[in-house]
C-alpha positions as CSV (number, residue, x, y, z in Angstrom):
1,X,-10.1,18.6,13.8
2,X,-8.6,21.4,13.9
3,X,-5.7,20.4,16.5
4,X,-5.4,17.4,14.4
5,X,-4.8,19.3,11.0
6,X,-1.9,21.5,13.0
7,X,-0.4,18.3,13.9
8,X,-0.3,17.1,10.5
9,X,0.8,20.6,8.7
10,X,3.7,20.6,11.8
11,X,4.9,17.3,11.7
12,X,8.1,16.0,9.8
13,X,7.6,12.8,8.1
14,X,11.6,11.7,8.2
15,X,13.1,8.9,7.5
16,X,13.4,5.9,10.3
17,X,15.9,3.9,11.2
18,X,16.5,0.3,9.6
19,X,18.8,-2.1,9.3
20,X,21.0,-2.0,5.9
21,X,21.6,-4.9,3.6
22,X,24.3,-5.1,0.9
23,X,23.6,-2.0,-1.4
24,X,20.2,-1.0,-0.3
25,X,21.6,1.7,2.1
26,X,18.8,4.2,3.8
27,X,20.1,7.6,2.6
28,X,18.5,11.0,4.0
29,X,14.9,12.3,2.8
30,X,15.5,15.1,0.4
31,X,12.5,16.0,-0.2
32,X,12.0,15.3,-3.5
33,X,8.5,15.5,-5.2
34,X,9.3,12.9,-7.5
35,X,12.4,10.9,-8.7
36,X,12.9,10.5,-12.1
37,X,16.3,9.5,-13.6
38,X,17.3,9.9,-17.3
39,X,16.1,6.6,-19.5
40,X,20.3,6.1,-19.9
41,X,20.7,6.2,-16.2
42,X,18.1,3.8,-15.7
43,X,19.3,1.1,-12.4
44,X,17.2,-2.0,-11.7
45,X,15.9,-3.6,-9.4
46,X,13.8,-0.9,-8.4
47,X,11.3,-1.3,-5.3
48,X,8.6,1.4,-4.3
49,X,6.5,1.0,-1.7
50,X,4.5,3.3,0.3
51,X,4.9,4.9,3.6
52,X,7.4,4.6,5.9
53,X,6.7,0.9,7.0
54,X,7.7,0.7,3.5
55,X,11.7,0.9,4.5
56,X,12.1,-2.2,6.6
57,X,9.4,-3.8,3.8
58,X,12.0,-3.1,0.9
59,X,14.8,-3.5,3.2
60,X,14.4,-7.5,3.1
61,X,12.3,-7.6,-0.7
62,X,15.7,-6.2,-1.7
63,X,17.9,-9.0,0.8
64,X,15.3,-11.6,-1.4
65,X,16.3,-10.1,-5.0
66,X,19.7,-10.2,-4.3
67,X,19.9,-13.9,-3.3
68,X,18.2,-14.6,-6.6
69,X,14.9,-15.0,-5.5
70,X,11.6,-14.5,-7.4
71,X,10.1,-10.8,-6.8
72,X,7.2,-12.7,-6.0
73,X,8.9,-13.9,-3.0
74,X,10.3,-10.9,-2.4
75,X,7.4,-8.8,-2.1
76,X,6.0,-11.7,0.3
77,X,9.0,-11.3,2.3
78,X,8.9,-7.3,2.0
79,X,5.4,-6.2,3.1
80,X,4.9,-9.7,5.7
81,X,7.3,-7.1,8.0
82,X,4.8,-4.5,9.0
83,X,2.0,-7.1,8.4
84,X,3.7,-9.2,11.3
85,X,4.5,-5.4,13.6
86,X,1.8,-4.9,16.0
87,X,3.1,-1.5,16.3
88,X,2.0,-0.4,12.7
89,X,-1.6,-0.2,13.4
90,X,-3.2,-0.5,9.8
91,X,-1.2,-3.3,8.5
92,X,-2.1,-7.1,9.9
93,X,-1.2,-8.3,13.7
94,X,-2.3,-5.3,15.8
95,X,-4.5,-3.4,13.3
96,X,-7.6,-1.4,14.3
97,X,-10.3,-3.4,14.7
98,X,-13.7,-2.7,13.1
99,X,-17.1,-1.0,14.9
100,X,-17.2,-5.1,16.5
101,X,-13.7,-5.2,17.7
102,X,-12.9,-7.9,15.0
103,X,-9.3,-7.3,12.7
104,X,-9.9,-8.3,9.2
105,X,-7.7,-8.3,7.0
106,X,-7.5,-7.8,2.9
107,X,-4.3,-8.4,0.5
108,X,-3.5,-9.1,-3.4
109,X,-0.7,-10.1,-5.3
110,X,0.2,-9.9,-9.0
111,X,3.4,-10.8,-11.1
112,X,4.2,-9.7,-14.7
113,X,2.2,-12.3,-16.3
114,X,-1.1,-10.6,-14.5
115,X,-1.4,-13.5,-12.4
116,X,-3.2,-12.2,-9.2
117,X,-4.1,-13.5,-6.3
118,X,-6.4,-12.0,-3.4
119,X,-8.1,-12.2,-0.3
120,X,-10.6,-10.2,1.8
121,X,-12.5,-10.0,5.0
122,X,-10.0,-12.4,6.1
123,X,-9.9,-13.2,9.7
124,X,-7.1,-14.6,12.1
125,X,-4.5,-15.3,10.1
126,X,-1.5,-13.0,10.4
127,X,-0.1,-13.3,6.6
128,X,-3.3,-12.8,4.5
129,X,-0.3,-11.6,1.9
130,X,0.9,-15.3,1.8
131,X,-3.0,-16.5,1.7
132,X,-3.1,-14.3,-1.4
133,X,0.1,-16.0,-2.8
134,X,-1.7,-19.2,-2.3
135,X,-4.6,-18.3,-4.1
136,X,-3.0,-17.3,-6.9
137,X,-0.4,-20.3,-7.0
138,X,-2.6,-23.2,-6.3
139,X,-6.6,-22.1,-7.0
140,X,-8.1,-21.3,-10.3
141,X,-9.7,-18.1,-8.6
142,X,-8.5,-14.4,-8.6
143,X,-10.0,-13.8,-4.8
144,X,-11.6,-15.8,-1.9
145,X,-13.1,-14.1,0.6
146,X,-14.4,-14.3,4.5
147,X,-14.8,-17.7,5.9
148,X,-13.8,-19.2,2.8
149,X,-10.8,-17.4,2.5
150,X,-10.1,-18.7,6.1
151,X,-11.4,-22.0,5.2
152,X,-8.7,-22.2,2.7
153,X,-5.6,-20.3,4.8
154,X,-6.2,-23.5,7.2
155,X,-6.2,-26.1,4.6
156,X,-2.9,-25.0,3.5
157,X,-1.4,-24.8,6.5
158,X,-1.3,-21.4,7.9
159,X,-2.4,-21.0,11.8
160,X,-5.6,-19.5,13.2
161,X,-4.4,-16.6,15.4
162,X,-5.6,-13.6,17.9
163,X,-4.8,-10.6,15.9
164,X,-6.3,-7.8,18.4
165,X,-3.5,-7.0,20.8
166,X,-4.4,-5.1,24.0
167,X,-3.1,-1.7,22.7
168,X,-5.6,-2.1,19.9
169,X,-8.5,-2.9,21.5
170,X,-8.2,-0.7,24.2
171,X,-8.2,2.3,21.5
172,X,-11.4,0.0,20.0
173,X,-13.5,0.5,23.5
174,X,-12.0,4.5,24.0
175,X,-13.8,4.5,20.5
176,X,-16.9,2.8,21.1
177,X,-17.9,5.5,23.5
178,X,-18.2,8.2,21.1
179,X,-18.4,5.7,18.1
180,X,-18.3,8.1,15.2
181,X,-16.7,6.7,11.9
182,X,-14.1,9.2,10.8
183,X,-12.6,7.6,7.7
184,X,-9.2,9.9,8.2
185,X,-5.8,8.3,6.8
186,X,-3.3,10.6,7.4
187,X,-0.3,10.8,9.7
188,X,-1.8,9.0,12.8
189,X,-3.2,6.4,11.0
190,X,-1.4,5.6,7.6
191,X,-3.4,2.8,6.4
192,X,-2.4,-0.1,2.8
193,X,1.1,-0.9,2.1
194,X,1.5,-1.6,-1.2
195,X,5.0,-2.5,-2.6
196,X,5.5,-2.1,-6.6
197,X,8.7,-4.1,-8.1
198,X,11.0,-3.9,-11.5
199,X,13.4,-6.7,-11.1
200,X,16.6,-7.0,-13.1
201,X,14.9,-8.1,-16.1
202,X,12.8,-5.1,-16.3
203,X,9.6,-7.1,-15.5
204,X,6.6,-5.6,-12.7
205,X,5.5,-7.2,-9.6
206,X,2.7,-5.6,-7.2
207,X,1.4,-6.6,-3.8
208,X,-0.9,-5.0,-1.1
209,X,-2.2,-5.6,2.4
210,X,-4.0,-3.8,4.7
211,X,-6.0,-4.2,8.5
212,X,-8.4,-1.4,6.2
213,X,-9.9,1.3,7.7
214,X,-10.1,1.6,11.8
215,X,-13.9,1.4,13.4
216,X,-15.5,0.5,9.1
217,X,-18.5,-2.0,9.5
218,X,-18.2,-5.5,9.9
219,X,-17.9,-6.9,6.4
220,X,-16.4,-4.0,4.8
221,X,-13.8,-4.7,2.2
222,X,-11.4,-1.9,0.8
223,X,-9.5,-1.2,-2.5
224,X,-6.7,-3.1,-1.4
225,X,-7.4,-6.7,-2.2
226,X,-9.4,-5.7,-5.7
227,X,-7.1,-6.0,-8.9
228,X,-7.5,-2.8,-10.9
229,X,-8.8,-0.8,-8.1
230,X,-6.2,-1.0,-5.2
231,X,-3.3,-2.4,-7.7
232,X,-2.8,-3.1,-11.6
233,X,-0.5,-3.6,-13.7
234,X,0.6,-4.7,-17.4
235,X,3.6,-5.6,-18.1
236,X,4.4,-3.8,-21.0
237,X,3.4,-0.4,-19.6
238,X,3.9,-0.5,-15.6
239,X,2.1,-0.8,-12.6
240,X,0.6,1.4,-9.9
241,X,-0.8,1.3,-6.3
242,X,-3.0,2.8,-4.2
243,X,-3.8,4.0,-0.9
244,X,-6.2,6.1,1.4
245,X,-9.8,6.5,1.1
246,X,-11.0,3.0,-0.6
247,X,-14.3,4.2,-1.2
248,X,-13.3,7.0,-3.4
249,X,-10.5,4.5,-5.4
250,X,-12.8,1.9,-5.8
251,X,-15.6,4.0,-7.6
252,X,-12.8,5.3,-9.9
253,X,-10.4,1.9,-10.5
254,X,-7.4,4.1,-9.6
255,X,-4.8,2.0,-10.4
256,X,-6.0,0.4,-13.2
257,X,-6.7,4.3,-14.6
258,X,-3.0,5.3,-13.8
259,X,-1.2,2.3,-16.0
260,X,-4.2,3.3,-18.9
261,X,-2.7,6.9,-18.9
262,X,0.6,5.4,-18.8
263,X,0.0,3.5,-22.0
264,X,-0.9,6.9,-23.4
265,X,2.4,7.9,-22.6
266,X,2.1,9.8,-19.5
267,X,4.9,9.9,-17.2
268,X,4.3,8.0,-13.6
269,X,3.5,11.2,-12.2
270,X,1.4,12.8,-15.0
271,X,-0.7,9.7,-14.6
272,X,-0.9,9.8,-10.7
273,X,-2.0,13.5,-10.6
274,X,-4.4,13.1,-13.0
275,X,-6.2,10.3,-11.8
276,X,-5.8,11.9,-8.1
277,X,-7.4,15.0,-10.1
278,X,-10.5,12.3,-11.6
279,X,-11.1,11.1,-8.0
280,X,-11.3,15.2,-6.2
281,X,-13.7,16.2,-9.6
282,X,-15.8,13.1,-8.6
283,X,-16.1,13.8,-4.3
284,X,-15.6,17.8,-4.5
285,X,-18.9,17.8,-3.0
286,X,-19.1,14.5,-1.1
287,X,-19.8,13.7,2.5
288,X,-16.3,12.5,2.8
289,X,-14.6,15.3,1.3
290,X,-13.2,16.7,4.8
291,X,-11.3,13.6,5.4
292,X,-10.3,12.3,1.9
293,X,-7.0,11.3,1.4
294,X,-5.9,9.1,-1.3
295,X,-2.6,8.5,-3.2
296,X,-0.6,6.2,-5.9
297,X,2.3,4.9,-6.4
298,X,3.3,4.1,-10.1
299,X,6.9,3.1,-12.1
300,X,6.8,2.4,-16.0
301,X,9.2,-0.2,-18.1
302,X,11.9,2.1,-17.9
303,X,11.6,2.6,-14.1
304,X,10.6,6.1,-14.2
305,X,8.8,6.3,-10.7
306,X,6.7,8.9,-8.9
307,X,4.1,9.3,-6.1
308,X,1.0,12.0,-6.3
309,X,-1.6,12.5,-3.4
310,X,-5.0,14.4,-2.9
311,X,-3.7,16.3,0.5
312,X,-0.2,16.7,1.6
313,X,1.1,14.1,4.0
314,X,1.8,11.3,2.1
315,X,5.4,9.4,1.0
316,X,6.4,6.7,0.0
317,X,10.1,4.6,0.0
318,X,12.5,4.0,-3.0
319,X,14.8,1.0,-3.3
320,X,17.9,0.8,-6.1
321,X,20.9,0.0,-6.5
322,X,22.4,3.7,-7.6
323,X,21.2,5.6,-4.2
324,X,20.0,2.8,-1.8
325,X,16.5,3.3,0.6
326,X,14.7,6.5,1.3
327,X,11.9,7.9,1.4
328,X,10.3,10.6,-1.1
329,X,7.4,13.1,-0.1
330,X,5.0,12.9,-2.9
331,X,4.1,16.0,-4.2
332,X,0.0,16.5,-3.9
333,X,-3.4,18.5,-4.7
334,X,-3.8,20.3,-1.5
335,X,-3.2,21.0,1.9
336,X,-5.6,19.8,4.9
337,X,-6.3,23.4,5.4
338,X,-7.4,23.7,1.9
């Protein structure tokens, strides 16, 4: 554990190379704790998403927006990039499996009219975000789960396929030798991609997708597909999304509470920080505290945005017309050594 923490301490969360499109060019990570511009200088559209894999996701979403596509389509297209990338071991194809060797996926999407679609415990479908979008568009429900979600996906024309790559299967078999579950969300195991968009009309949209915690119990569902936990928005106020240990976010209705604090007048940074503090207060004596990491991103109607996490190591990608596509290091309450 000490070696892992030393790695986290020394690691540099820099940007990764991605192709650029139009004016959404990647710029250097300036290690800013938040990015809040004066209201008079707000630029729309704006995209914010979690972790380094948010950079290529942002680029694709920006491409869609600039082609006149809807923000809902942009979110779907953006997060499909990490969903399809087997090198990203915490989202979609190639994600770490559960303790039975099954890759199970969770996703949700939400539009500015508070329409929602969600799937949980979905197996065999590469793009759960697309199935969640179909739930929003083609059903009277918000969430479909497990076999029912799979049946629905197949009825909508999705193709079932094996999502367990040889690399993930190898790691799973090595894990079986010890079978010790440690829900660590850090530099080595990034977790969810969450994306929030403020479009040119000032409307808010959001989405999340993940393969969840590695080596979880079969059937476990995290916060990512749960509206109000992993994702929430109110188009009059703002939007928020979470990453990290889902159980802690669910216990506190994390993203919904961030939005409610923005409704009370707090900035995105203040709101994210207060909910992280609340999670810490409720979990400081919990058995999982040694491994607990939770982070939030948020944006309000003004375009002010921020990220904040319990521990160091969380970063997020921002894309706008003025500066381009870049990484920001989130402010945090404590380092991993604390």
